[in-house]
BALUMLO-498991 format. One record per residue: x, y, z of N, C-alpha, C in turn. Coordinates in steps of 0.1 Angstrom, whole numbers, padded with zeros to 4 digits, always signed. Atoms other than C-alpha are relative to their C-alpha. Last residue first. Layout:
REM residues N
XYZXYZXYZ
...
This chain:
REM residues 333
+0013+0004+0005-0033-0010+0212-0002-0013-0001
+0014+0002-0008-0009-0002+0241-0014-0005-0006
-0002+0014-0006+0028-0012+0214-0019-0001+0013
+0003+0010+0006+0012+0017+0196+0006-0017+0004
+0015-0003+0007+0011+0044+0218-0002-0016-0007
+0012+0002-0012+0045+0031+0231-0015+0001-0001
+0000+0008+0004+0057+0037+0195-0008-0010+0013
+0016+0008+0012+0042+0068+0197+0004-0015+0000
+0015+0006-0003+0061+0073+0224-0006-0001-0008
+0001+0007-0013+0095+0065+0215-0015-0002+0003
+0013+0004+0000+0097+0081+0183-0005-0007+0012
+0007+0018+0003+0127+0098+0185-0014-0002-0004
+0002+0002-0014+0134+0138+0200-0003-0019-0003
-0010-0004-0013+0148+0157+0174-0003-0005+0009
-0012+0000+0004+0131+0135+0142+0009+0003+0010
-0005+0009+0000+0103+0125+0156+0013-0004-0005
-0010+0000+0011+0092+0154+0167+0007-0009-0002
-0016-0004+0000+0066+0147+0191+0006+0004-0010
-0004-0006+0011+0028+0148+0205+0017-0002-0002
-0016-0006+0001+0015+0120+0224+0000+0010-0013
-0005+0010+0002-0029+0120+0223+0018+0004+0005
-0004+0012-0011-0054+0141+0241+0010-0012-0004
+0004+0013+0005-0061+0164+0216+0001-0017+0010
+0008-0005+0013-0058+0200+0231-0005-0015-0003
+0008-0001-0007-0034+0189+0260-0017+0005-0006
+0003+0017-0011-0010+0167+0241-0013+0006+0005
+0011+0007+0011-0013+0201+0212-0006-0016+0010
+0012-0005+0001-0002+0225+0239-0009-0011-0013
+0005+0002-0014+0026+0205+0251-0014+0005-0002
+0006+0011-0003+0041+0202+0214-0012-0002+0012
+0013+0002+0008+0036+0236+0212+0001-0013+0003
+0012-0014-0004+0058+0248+0245-0012-0005-0008
+0001+0008-0011+0087+0218+0234-0016+0007+0005
+0006+0017-0001+0088+0234+0201-0005-0004+0013
+0012-0003+0007+0091+0274+0215-0006-0020-0006
+0009-0004-0013+0116+0263+0241-0015-0003-0012
+0006+0010-0005+0135+0242+0212-0012+0008+0008
-0011+0005-0002+0137+0270+0184-0004-0010+0008
+0009-0005-0015+0107+0263+0158+0014+0004+0007
+0003-0018-0001+0116+0263+0120-0001+0008+0015
-0013-0008+0004+0124+0224+0123+0003+0014-0002
+0003-0013-0002+0090+0218+0140+0017+0004-0002
-0014-0004+0003+0082+0188+0123-0004+0012+0002
+0002-0016+0003+0049+0177+0145+0018+0004-0007
-0020-0003+0005+0044+0138+0146-0001+0014-0003
-0004-0010+0008+0009+0132+0166+0016+0003-0001
-0014-0008-0008-0001+0100+0183+0000+0016-0014
-0002+0006-0012-0030+0070+0182+0016+0014+0007
-0011-0011+0008-0054+0076+0154+0005+0001+0018
+0001-0002-0013-0075+0040+0160+0016+0015-0005
-0012-0006-0004-0082+0015+0136-0001+0015+0008
-0005-0001-0015-0109-0008+0147+0013+0008+0000
+0010-0007-0009-0135-0003+0118+0006-0001+0014
-0004+0006-0008-0107-0014+0090-0006+0009+0010
-0006+0013+0005-0119-0006+0053+0008-0009+0010
+0011+0009+0010-0145+0017+0061+0009-0009+0000
+0008+0009-0011-0126+0027+0095-0008-0003-0011
-0008+0009-0002-0098+0046+0074-0011-0016+0000
-0004+0011+0010-0120+0067+0059+0006-0013+0001
+0008+0003+0011-0135+0084+0088+0001-0009-0011
+0003+0014-0010-0104+0081+0108-0009-0008-0006
-0010+0012+0004-0087+0104+0078-0009-0011+0010
+0003+0009+0014-0118+0127+0081+0008-0011+0003
+0014+0006+0006-0118+0130+0115+0003-0007-0011
-0003+0015-0006-0076+0133+0125-0017-0009-0003
-0006+0013+0006-0078+0158+0097-0003-0012+0004
+0010-0001+0004-0105+0183+0112+0010-0015-0010
+0018+0008-0002-0089+0179+0148-0006-0004-0017
-0003+0019+0001-0053+0181+0130-0015-0001+0005
-0001+0004-0016-0066+0218+0121+0006-0017-0003
+0014+0003-0013-0069+0222+0085+0011+0000+0012
+0001+0010-0007-0043+0241+0063-0007-0004+0005
-0001+0003-0014-0051+0268+0041+0002-0008+0009
+0012+0013-0008-0060+0270+0006+0010+0001+0011
+0013-0005+0000-0052+0300-0020-0006-0011+0012
-0001-0015-0008-0011+0298-0018-0016+0008+0005
+0010-0007-0005-0013+0263-0031-0007+0011+0012
+0005-0004+0014+0018+0252-0037-0011+0006-0005
-0009+0002+0008+0022+0232-0002-0003+0005-0019
-0007+0013+0008-0005+0245+0016+0010+0000-0012
+0016+0006+0013-0009+0279+0030+0007-0011-0003
+0009-0004+0003+0011+0296+0057-0013-0001-0008
+0004-0006+0013+0031+0270+0071-0007+0011-0001
-0003-0014-0002+0048+0274+0106-0006+0006-0017
+0009-0010-0005+0030+0243+0120+0001+0014-0004
-0015-0008+0000+0042+0216+0100-0007+0016+0002
+0002-0006-0001+0019+0181+0108+0012+0012+0000
-0011-0009+0002+0016+0148+0110-0001+0012-0004
+0004-0017+0005-0012+0132+0123+0009+0005-0003
+0000-0016-0002-0007+0095+0129+0002+0012-0007
-0001-0015+0013-0031+0068+0120+0010+0011+0012
-0004-0012-0007-0032+0028+0136+0003+0014-0010
+0004+0002-0015-0044-0004+0125+0001+0013+0010
-0006-0005-0013-0041+0012+0092-0009-0005+0009
+0012+0004-0012-0062-0006+0061+0007+0000+0011
-0010+0002-0017-0030+0000+0038-0012-0007+0008
-0004+0013+0002-0054+0000+0006+0012-0005+0013
+0003+0016+0003-0077+0021+0017+0001-0012-0002
+0008+0000-0010-0056+0050+0035-0012-0018-0003
-0010+0010-0010-0027+0044+0012-0008-0003+0009
-0006+0014+0003-0048+0048-0020+0002-0006+0012
+0011+0008+0003-0068+0078-0006+0006-0016+0001
+0001+0005-0014-0035+0093+0003-0014-0009+0001
-0013+0012-0010-0023+0089-0031-0005-0002+0017
+0002+0012+0004-0057+0107-0044+0012-0013+0010
+0012+0010-0006-0055+0136-0024+0001-0016-0006
-0013+0017-0002-0019+0150-0043-0014-0006+0006
-0007+0004+0008-0032+0185-0060+0003-0017+0006
-0001+0004+0018-0061+0196-0043+0006-0009-0003
-0007-0005+0011-0048+0188-0008+0000+0001-0017
+0005-0011+0000-0069+0183+0020+0009+0006-0013
+0017+0002+0004-0067+0142+0021-0004+0015-0004
+0006-0002-0012-0026+0150+0022-0015-0001-0007
+0010-0007+0001+0001+0134+0002-0009+0010+0006
+0005-0011+0011+0016+0104+0007-0010+0012+0001
+0015-0008+0000+0024+0087+0039+0009+0006-0012
-0002-0010+0001+0051+0054+0038-0008+0011-0002
+0004-0004+0018+0040+0027+0055+0002+0016-0003
+0002-0020-0005+0052+0014+0088-0001+0007-0017
-0012-0009+0014+0046-0024+0082-0002+0012+0002
+0002-0013+0003+0041-0043+0121+0007+0008-0019
-0006-0007+0007+0043-0077+0127-0008+0016-0005
-0008-0006-0010+0027-0094+0159+0010+0010-0012
+0011-0012-0002+0002-0109+0132+0001+0007+0010
+0002+0003-0016+0027-0125+0115-0010+0013+0007
-0014+0000-0007+0022-0115+0076-0004-0001+0013
+0005+0011-0013-0006-0111+0053+0011-0003+0004
+0008+0013+0003+0006-0084+0023-0002-0005+0017
+0007+0002-0019+0015-0048+0028-0004-0013+0001
-0012-0002-0009+0032-0039-0004-0005-0006+0011
-0010+0011+0006+0005-0060-0025+0016+0009+0006
+0002+0011-0004-0023-0041-0007+0009-0014+0001
-0004+0005-0017-0005-0009-0012-0003-0015+0004
-0015+0001-0004-0002-0015-0050-0001-0002+0017
-0007+0021+0001-0041-0030-0048+0015+0004+0005
-0004+0004-0013-0047+0013-0036+0006-0019+0000
-0007+0000-0012-0030+0022-0065-0001-0004+0011
-0011+0010-0009-0044+0001-0090+0007+0004+0013
+0007+0006+0001-0075+0025-0107+0011-0016+0009
+0010-0005-0010-0053+0052-0105-0008-0011+0004
+0014+0004+0009-0026+0036-0126-0010+0005+0009
+0013+0012+0003+0005+0036-0105-0011+0007-0008
-0003+0008+0015+0034+0065-0109-0011-0010-0001
+0006-0008+0008+0022+0084-0077-0001-0003-0017
+0013-0002+0000+0026+0053-0058-0007+0010-0006
-0001-0010+0008+0062+0043-0069-0015+0009-0001
+0009-0002+0010+0059+0009-0046+0003+0015-0005
+0013-0007-0006+0088-0003-0023-0008+0002-0014
+0010+0011+0004+0126-0012-0026-0009+0009+0007
-0007+0007+0011+0165+0003-0025-0014-0009-0002
+0000+0019-0004+0159+0014+0011+0001-0009-0013
-0008+0007-0011+0168+0047+0006-0001-0007+0005
-0013+0002+0000+0161+0052-0030+0010+0000+0019
-0002+0005+0007+0130+0042-0024+0012+0000-0001
+0000+0012-0006+0118+0063+0004+0006-0014-0007
-0009+0001-0010+0130+0093-0016+0000-0012+0007
-0014+0001+0006+0108+0081-0049+0011+0004+0013
-0003-0010+0008+0081+0073-0028+0012+0001-0004
+0008-0002+0009+0059+0045-0014+0002+0013-0009
-0006-0015+0007+0087+0030+0009-0013+0000-0012
+0011+0003+0012+0069+0002+0033+0004+0015-0006
+0000-0015+0008+0094+0005+0062-0009-0004-0015
-0009-0003+0014+0093-0033+0082-0008+0014-0009
+0006-0014+0010+0085-0040+0116+0006+0001-0009
-0004-0001+0017+0090-0069+0140-0010+0010-0009
+0016+0001+0009+0093-0057+0174+0003-0008-0014
+0004+0015+0007+0129-0062+0191-0016-0007-0008
+0005+0004-0012+0130-0026+0209-0005-0016-0004
-0011+0000-0012+0157-0010+0188-0009-0012+0008
-0010+0008+0005+0134-0025+0156+0013-0002+0010
+0002+0009+0001+0108-0007+0162+0007-0012+0000
+0003+0007-0017+0129+0019+0175-0007-0010+0002
-0016+0001-0007+0143+0025+0138-0002-0007+0010
-0004+0007+0002+0108+0020+0122+0013-0007+0006
+0010+0010-0008+0090+0045+0140+0010-0013+0000
-0006-0004-0013+0120+0070+0130-0012-0009+0006
-0011+0001+0000+0114+0060+0092+0009-0003+0014
-0003+0019-0002+0078+0060+0096+0009-0002+0002
+0009-0001-0009+0078+0101+0109+0004-0021-0002
-0011-0003-0015+0107+0111+0088-0010-0009+0007
-0006+0009+0004+0080+0099+0058+0014-0005+0011
+0007+0011-0006+0052+0119+0073+0012-0014-0003
-0009+0011-0007+0077+0148+0075-0007-0012+0003
+0008-0004-0012+0050+0175+0064+0011-0006+0010
-0014-0001-0009+0067+0175+0029-0004+0006+0012
-0011+0006+0012+0024+0175+0012+0016+0001+0011
-0004-0009+0016-0003+0191+0037+0012-0008-0003
+0009-0013+0001-0026+0182+0072+0006+0009-0017
-0002-0008-0002-0008+0143+0068-0004+0018+0000
+0009-0013+0010-0011+0115+0072+0001+0013+0005
+0004-0016-0001+0010+0089+0087-0006+0004-0008
-0001-0007+0014+0001+0048+0084+0001+0017+0008
+0002-0013-0006+0003+0019+0106+0004+0010-0012
-0009-0011+0008+0000-0015+0098-0004+0013+0006
+0009-0016-0003-0006-0047+0116+0010+0014-0007
-0009-0006-0001-0002-0087+0106-0010+0016+0002
-0003+0001-0015-0033-0105+0091+0015+0009-0002
-0009+0008+0008-0054-0091+0056+0013-0006+0021
-0006-0002-0010-0087-0079+0055+0012-0011+0003
+0003+0008-0008-0102-0081+0020+0012+0005+0012
+0001-0001-0012-0106-0046+0005+0000-0013+0011
+0007+0009+0001-0099-0062-0033-0011+0003+0016
+0008-0003-0014-0082-0032-0045-0009-0012+0003
+0008-0010-0002-0069-0038-0083-0004-0003+0015
+0010+0004-0002-0036-0060-0088-0013+0009+0004
+0010-0004-0012-0004-0043-0097-0013-0006+0001
+0015-0005+0007+0013-0054-0126-0005-0003+0016
+0007+0010+0003+0049-0049-0114-0012+0002-0004
-0001+0010-0001+0077-0025-0120-0010-0015+0001
+0004+0015-0005+0062+0005-0115+0006-0014-0005
+0005+0008+0007+0087+0037-0123-0006-0014+0004
+0010-0007+0002+0096+0063-0102-0012-0010-0012
+0007+0012-0013+0129+0045-0096-0015+0006-0001
+0020-0010-0009+0137+0058-0126-0001-0007+0010
+0004+0005-0010+0182+0047-0130-0012+0008+0003
+0014-0013-0001+0197+0057-0161-0007-0013+0011
+0011+0003-0003+0234+0035-0161-0011+0010+0005
+0007-0002-0009+0263+0040-0181-0010+0000+0004
+0007+0014-0005+0281+0021-0207-0004+0002+0016
-0012-0001-0010+0301+0060-0221-0008-0014+0007
-0015-0001+0008+0281+0054-0256+0009+0002+0015
-0003+0013+0012+0250+0040-0243+0013+0002+0000
+0003+0015-0007+0246+0064-0214+0006-0006-0005
-0010-0004-0004+0252+0095-0241+0003-0015+0014
-0008-0003+0006+0222+0083-0258+0015-0003+0003
-0003+0021+0008+0203+0074-0235+0011-0003-0007
-0008+0006-0009+0208+0111-0222+0000-0015+0001
-0018-0002-0002+0203+0122-0252+0007-0003+0009
-0001+0004+0013+0167+0107-0259+0020+0001+0000
-0004-0009+0006+0153+0116-0226+0007-0005-0009
+0010-0007+0015+0123+0092-0223+0007+0011-0003
+0002+0015+0017+0145+0065-0202-0006+0011-0011
-0015-0002+0007+0158+0099-0176-0002-0011-0009
-0012+0009+0002+0121+0101-0170+0013+0000-0008
-0005+0004+0013+0099+0129-0163+0014-0006+0001
+0008+0007+0006+0082+0119-0131+0003+0003-0018
+0007-0010+0002+0112+0125-0110-0009-0005-0012
+0013+0003-0005+0127+0097-0088-0014+0009-0009
+0016-0010+0001+0157+0100-0105-0013-0004+0004
+0014+0006-0010+0190+0080-0103-0002+0013+0001
+0018-0005+0002+0216+0085-0133-0005-0005+0010
+0012+0003+0005+0255+0069-0137-0010+0006+0008
+0007+0000-0012+0288+0087-0132-0010-0006-0004
-0002+0015-0008+0316+0079-0152-0009+0000+0009
-0010+0000-0007+0329+0116-0166-0005-0011+0010
-0013+0000+0011+0306+0116-0198+0008-0002+0015
+0000+0014+0003+0276+0101-0175+0015-0001-0009
+0000+0006-0012+0276+0141-0150+0007-0018-0010
-0016+0002-0002+0286+0156-0184+0003-0009+0010
-0002+0005+0009+0249+0147-0198+0022+0001+0004
+0006+0014+0007+0231+0153-0168+0015-0007-0008
-0002+0011-0010+0249+0185-0158+0001-0013-0005
-0014-0003-0001+0241+0200-0193+0006-0010+0005
+0001+0004+0010+0201+0188-0186+0021-0003-0003
-0001+0010+0002+0198+0206-0156+0007-0007-0007
-0012-0006-0009+0199+0239-0171+0008-0017+0004
-0013-0006+0012+0175+0227-0200+0014+0001+0012
+0000-0013+0010+0152+0216-0173+0012+0001-0007
-0013-0001+0001+0140+0177-0160+0005+0013-0008
-0005-0003+0015+0105+0180-0151+0016+0003+0006
-0008+0010-0001+0089+0164-0117+0009+0004-0017
+0001+0008+0015+0055+0182-0122+0013-0003+0000
+0020+0000+0002+0063+0208-0090+0003-0007-0014
+0008-0008+0007+0098+0200-0085-0010-0003-0005
+0013+0004+0002+0114+0169-0065-0011+0012+0000
+0010-0013-0002+0150+0180-0061-0012-0005-0001
+0002+0007-0014+0177+0148-0053-0012+0013+0000
+0002-0011-0001+0189+0140-0088-0009+0003+0008
+0017+0007-0006+0210+0111-0076-0006+0018+0000
+0003-0012-0005+0246+0112-0095-0017-0001-0003
+0012-0007+0003+0260+0080-0089-0004+0012+0003
+0000+0007+0007+0293+0067-0077-0014+0003-0010
+0012-0003+0004+0307+0091-0056+0000-0010-0016
+0003+0008+0000+0345+0079-0047-0017-0001-0003
+0003+0003-0014+0360+0112-0031-0006-0012-0003
-0014+0002-0009+0377+0114-0068-0006-0005+0014
-0001+0007+0003+0341+0117-0083+0016-0006+0005
+0012+0012-0007+0329+0140-0062+0005-0015-0009
-0004+0000-0015+0358+0166-0072-0003-0014+0007
-0013+0008-0008+0356+0156-0106+0005-0004+0014
+0004+0014+0007+0316+0162-0109+0015-0004+0004
+0001+0002+0019+0321+0195-0091+0000-0014+0000
-0009+0004+0012+0320+0197-0051-0004+0000-0012
+0003+0000+0011+0299+0213-0022+0011-0004-0008
-0010-0007+0012+0304+0197+0007-0003+0001-0016
-0010+0010+0003+0273+0187+0028+0008+0010-0011
-0010+0000-0014+0252+0213+0049+0013-0010-0008
+0003+0007-0006+0220+0201+0026+0015-0001+0014
-0010+0005-0006+0218+0237+0014+0001-0011+0008
+0002+0009-0013+0184+0248-0007+0016-0002+0007
+0007-0005-0010+0179+0279-0025+0004-0005+0012
+0006+0015-0006+0203+0269-0057-0003+0013+0018
+0014-0001-0006+0211+0304-0073-0007-0012+0006
-0002-0014-0010+0241+0293-0091-0016-0001+0002
+0000-0011+0005+0237+0253-0095+0002+0018+0009
+0004-0015-0002+0247+0233-0067-0002+0007-0015
-0005-0012+0009+0263+0199-0066-0014+0008+0000
+0007-0010+0015+0261+0183-0032+0006+0008-0009
+0001-0012-0002+0286+0156-0010-0012+0007-0010
-0012-0005+0003+0293+0120-0007+0002+0017+0003
-0002-0010+0002+0260+0108+0010+0016+0010-0005
+0001+0001+0010+0257+0072+0008+0002+0015-0004
-0019+0003+0000+0275+0073+0047-0002+0002-0014
-0012-0010+0003+0246+0095+0051+0009-0006-0008
-0017+0010+0007+0218+0070+0046+0011+0013+0004
+0003+0018+0001+0188+0086+0065+0009-0009+0001
+0002+0003-0012+0198+0124+0070+0001-0013+0003
-0010-0004-0005+0217+0126+0037-0002-0004+0018
-0018+0012+0005+0194+0104+0017+0004+0004+0013
+0006+0007-0006+0160+0126+0033+0009-0009-0002
-0005-0006-0014+0181+0159+0025-0006-0014+0007
-0012+0000-0003+0181+0149-0013+0002+0001+0013
-0009+0014+0004+0148+0140-0020+0015-0004+0008
-0004+0006-0010+0139+0174+0000+0002-0019-0002
-0010+0008-0001+0152+0193-0019+0001-0009+0009
+0000+0008+0013+0124+0214-0028+0013-0006-0003
+0005+0008+0003+0121+0219+0009-0005-0010-0014
-0005+0012-0007+0151+0236+0013-0007-0012-0002
-0002-0003-0012+0144+0266-0014+0000-0017+0007
+0006-0017-0010+0140+0278-0044+0000-0001+0012
+0013+0002-0008+0160+0244-0061+0002+0013+0005
+0003-0006-0001+0185+0249-0088-0013+0005+0011
+0001-0007+0010+0202+0214-0088+0000+0021+0001
+0008-0009-0003+0204+0201-0062-0008+0007-0007
+0005-0004+0012+0220+0164-0075-0012+0015+0008
+0011-0002+0002+0234+0143-0043+0000+0017-0010
-0004-0012+0002+0267+0128-0054-0012+0005+0003
+0007-0007+0006+0259+0092-0042+0008+0016+0001
+0002-0012-0006+0280+0066-0023-0009+0007-0017
-0004-0011-0007+0267+0039-0040+0015-0003+0002
-0013+0000-0003+0257+0021-0072-0001+0013+0016
-0004-0013-0003+0218+0016-0076+0012+0004+0009
-0001-0003-0010+0209-0021-0083+0005+0014+0000
């Protein structure tokens, strides 16, 4: 188990979105977030206290969590100096990067010498099966996005919290490093060998009570040239009964792909539903979740109202407003 609480390492993240792992932990497990550590030039700020390693240790932090999701998931030389020092100061390290801590010989050596632990949460620990497409008992809901990092995980967590409040049977199913660091369990989907990705989602969402909902953490986007594969695996392996469309309306282009524009919500609806009905003909699109963090309240509410008129679906920002209306739609299925 990863020891808590955490010091969240933001490194030299160029912007807030690059620190989405740390942001997710801070928003959903604030008791585990003692403070943040930023390198010079860091463009992200969680609003937590900036701490040195010594200050964080004195405040009770036990693990330095790499809270940055950079393109390619690489540990830079600048980061390495901090990570080595953290081990020497008595911290464990946790990371969801593709560049594994366990593959860095110097970190492994220092951790062994100092009696510290290295946690790579993006390492599959199960021999997942190949998907068989057999229908399973229980129900499943999945958020699909017009782009990466538009709020699919936040939507899933908010849904699960609202369902639990209502006494519904639900389980949040983490499929990425942030969700795993928040909940302590899940499938690191983008680190699973391609032929087994859909099977790992079937494994993660097994047969269950007829009235139980698996709330599956979404990943990638069907329209993203880099990361569409994980979304397909979630749709076909998850066999969702309900889809929620996720969107961030202030984007000028796809994340990391300046030559690609975001699709419309209508295009996402039609493509995702077509693919979902391959494995579950009864699947429905039941709502829209919008990340309005870059809009003021009045602008956000007006935009959500426009979407509801255009698409005939409840449209909410689950972080600002909660997921109540989306759960109403789920209960109505």
